[in-house]
LOSEKOL-374882 format. One record per residue (C-alpha): x, y negated, z negated; residue number from 0. Coordinates in Angstrom, 2 decimals. Layout:
// LOSEKOL-374882
        px        py        pz    nr
         X         Y         Z   NUM
...
END
This chain:
// LOSEKOL-374882
        px        py        pz    nr
     88.59    -92.00   -119.84     0
     86.34    -94.45   -121.70     1
     89.30    -95.68   -123.81     2
     91.39    -96.13   -120.76     3
     88.73    -98.21   -119.07     4
     88.27   -100.27   -122.15     5
     92.00   -101.04   -122.23     6
     91.90   -101.97   -118.51     7
     88.98   -104.32   -119.16     8
     90.92   -106.07   -121.89     9
     93.73   -106.78   -119.39    10
     91.58   -107.86   -116.41    11
     92.67   -111.11   -114.88    12
     90.86   -113.80   -112.92    13
     91.64   -113.62   -109.19    14
     94.54   -115.82   -108.11    15
     94.79   -114.74   -104.49    16
     91.81   -116.32   -102.66    17
     93.19   -115.72    -99.22    18
     91.14   -113.65    -96.81    19
     92.36   -110.76    -94.74    20
     92.45   -111.42    -90.97    21
     88.88   -110.92    -89.84    22
     89.79   -109.54    -86.38    23
     92.09   -106.99    -87.97    24
     89.31   -106.06    -90.41    25
     86.86   -105.39    -87.58    26
     89.53   -103.32    -85.82    27
     89.77   -101.22    -89.00    28
     85.99   -100.77    -88.99    29
     86.04    -99.84    -85.30    30
     88.73    -97.23    -86.01    31
     86.53    -95.78    -88.80    32
     83.60    -95.70    -86.36    33
     85.53    -93.86    -83.65    34
     86.80    -91.35    -86.15    35
     83.63    -90.73    -88.20    36
     80.83    -91.17    -85.66    37
     77.41    -92.22    -86.96    38
     77.70    -90.67    -90.42    39
     77.98    -93.33    -93.17    40
     79.61    -90.95    -95.67    41
     82.22    -89.95    -93.08    42
     82.94    -93.66    -92.41    43
     83.44    -94.26    -96.04    44
     85.81    -91.23    -96.19    45
     87.86    -92.62    -93.21    46
     87.91    -96.09    -94.86    47
     89.29    -94.48    -98.03    48
     92.04    -92.84    -96.02    49
     92.84    -96.04    -94.00    50
     92.89    -98.33    -97.08    51
     95.30    -96.07    -98.91    52
     98.09    -97.66    -96.80    53
     97.27   -101.23    -97.74    54
     99.09   -103.22   -100.37    55
     97.36   -104.55   -103.48    56
     97.38   -108.07   -102.06    57
     95.87   -106.81    -98.79    58
     93.11   -105.06   -100.75    59
     92.31   -108.32   -102.58    60
     92.23   -110.23    -99.30    61
     89.93   -107.60    -97.71    62
     87.66   -107.90   -100.78    63
     87.70   -111.72   -100.38    64
     86.69   -111.35    -96.73    65
     83.96   -108.89    -97.59    66
     82.60   -111.21   -100.25    67
     82.42   -114.04    -97.74    68
     80.81   -111.87    -94.98    69
     78.09   -110.73    -97.39    70
     77.59   -113.98    -99.19    71
     77.35   -115.90    -95.91    72
     74.72   -113.65    -94.39    73
     72.62   -112.56    -97.36    74
     68.95   -113.50    -97.00    75
     65.65   -112.86    -98.72    76
     64.72   -110.78    -95.65    77
     67.74   -108.52    -96.13    78
     66.95   -108.14    -99.81    79
     63.34   -107.21    -98.98    80
     64.57   -104.69    -96.35    81
     66.92   -103.07    -98.83    82
     64.15   -102.87   -101.40    83
     61.89   -100.98    -98.91    84
     64.68    -98.65    -97.60    85
     66.21    -97.76   -101.03    86
     63.04    -98.11   -103.14    87
     64.74   -100.26   -105.75    88
     65.16   -103.93   -106.50    89
     68.74   -103.53   -107.70    90
     71.15   -105.90   -105.95    91
     73.41   -102.97   -105.23    92
     70.82   -101.76   -102.71    93
     71.30   -105.00   -100.75    94
     75.05   -104.58   -100.88    95
     74.64   -101.01    -99.60    96
     72.45   -102.10    -96.69    97
     74.92   -104.82    -95.73    98
     77.76   -102.23    -95.92    99
     75.78   -100.08    -93.58   100
     75.58   -103.08    -91.18   101
     79.33   -103.81    -91.59   102
     80.35   -100.23    -90.91   103
     78.56   -100.33    -87.59   104
     80.87   -103.12    -86.44   105
     81.01   -106.92    -86.05   106
     78.30   -107.36    -83.42   107
     75.88   -105.02    -85.20   108
     76.51   -106.76    -88.48   109
     75.86   -110.21    -86.97   110
     72.63   -109.17    -85.21   111
     71.31   -106.97    -88.06   112
     71.79   -109.76    -90.63   113
     69.50   -111.91    -88.39   114
     67.06   -109.10    -87.80   115
     67.31   -106.22    -90.38   116
     64.64   -104.35    -88.47   117
     67.40   -103.17    -86.10   118
     68.08   -100.55    -88.74   119
     64.95    -98.59    -87.72   120
     66.66    -97.60    -84.49   121
     69.47    -96.00    -86.49   122
     69.54    -92.60    -88.05   123
     70.83    -93.01    -91.57   124
     72.68    -89.77    -92.07   125
     75.23    -88.72    -94.59   126
     74.39    -91.67    -96.76   127
     76.27    -92.10    -99.99   128
     75.93    -94.97   -102.49   129
     79.60    -95.92   -102.17   130
     80.58    -99.24   -100.62   131
     83.81   -100.64    -99.15   132
     84.11   -102.75   -102.28   133
     84.05    -99.57   -104.40   134
     86.90    -98.13   -102.29   135
     88.91   -101.35   -102.68   136
     88.52   -101.24   -106.46   137
     89.54    -97.58   -106.52   138
     92.57    -98.08   -104.32   139
     93.64   -101.18   -106.20   140
     93.47    -99.37   -109.50   141
     95.55    -96.47   -108.10   142
     98.23    -98.91   -106.82   143
     98.49   -101.18   -109.84   144
     96.89    -99.32   -112.77   145
     94.82   -102.43   -113.21   146
     91.25   -103.39   -112.39   147
     90.70   -105.60   -109.35   148
     90.96   -109.22   -110.51   149
     87.62   -110.89   -111.01   150
     86.11   -113.59   -108.89   151
     83.03   -115.75   -109.28   152
     80.91   -115.94   -106.13   153
     78.38   -118.74   -105.70   154
     75.67   -116.82   -103.90   155
     73.24   -118.87   -101.82   156
     70.40   -116.65   -100.49   157
     69.04   -118.02    -97.30   158
     65.40   -117.95    -96.23   159
     62.24   -117.96    -98.17   160
     61.60   -115.41   -100.91   161
     59.05   -112.73    -99.90   162
     56.39   -111.40   -102.19   163
     56.00   -107.61   -102.27   164
     52.59   -107.82   -100.60   165
     54.25   -109.52    -97.60   166
     56.81   -106.80    -96.95   167
     54.62   -104.78    -94.51   168
     53.73   -107.94    -92.64   169
     57.24   -109.52    -92.47   170
     59.12   -106.22    -91.95   171
     56.59   -103.94    -90.16   172
     59.05   -101.56    -88.52   173
     61.07   -101.03    -91.72   174
     57.82   -100.62    -93.62   175
     56.62    -98.02    -91.09   176
     59.82    -96.02    -91.21   177
     60.85    -96.32    -94.85   178
     57.86    -97.65    -96.83   179
END
């Protein structure tokens, strides 16, 4: 397994396809996962795995491009702080997980929750796994092509003002109360 992965890493290519998947169709896909899986994150991830099986390698890249834009255009220091409180880690993956949780609740929820992450306190986080839509895309791409997903550099601009740890309970009181 390690040797196979090492060989795949040697062959990894820079991403040539920078097109984005149709955003409306993506949100329809998310809505379909919501209707099928209910409020359970892990079930939604499972449904997304099933649904993404039918997509071409190019579609998977384009969905990944769209996801990268959605996340990079909405990421803020407030979302990073919220993810640190909820997941008890400062790893960037925690922020990606929180934003995936927002995404898998649909377009409107994603837009509002990125502006006010404290909306998450109204939600029951059940069946939570640490797998993201990006992880699924990478897995499905590898199965289809026997290659790793082509790499892309993302210029991440984090909006807002950085928060110090001591400000978390003040700036995010509802999240602090529920998860802190």
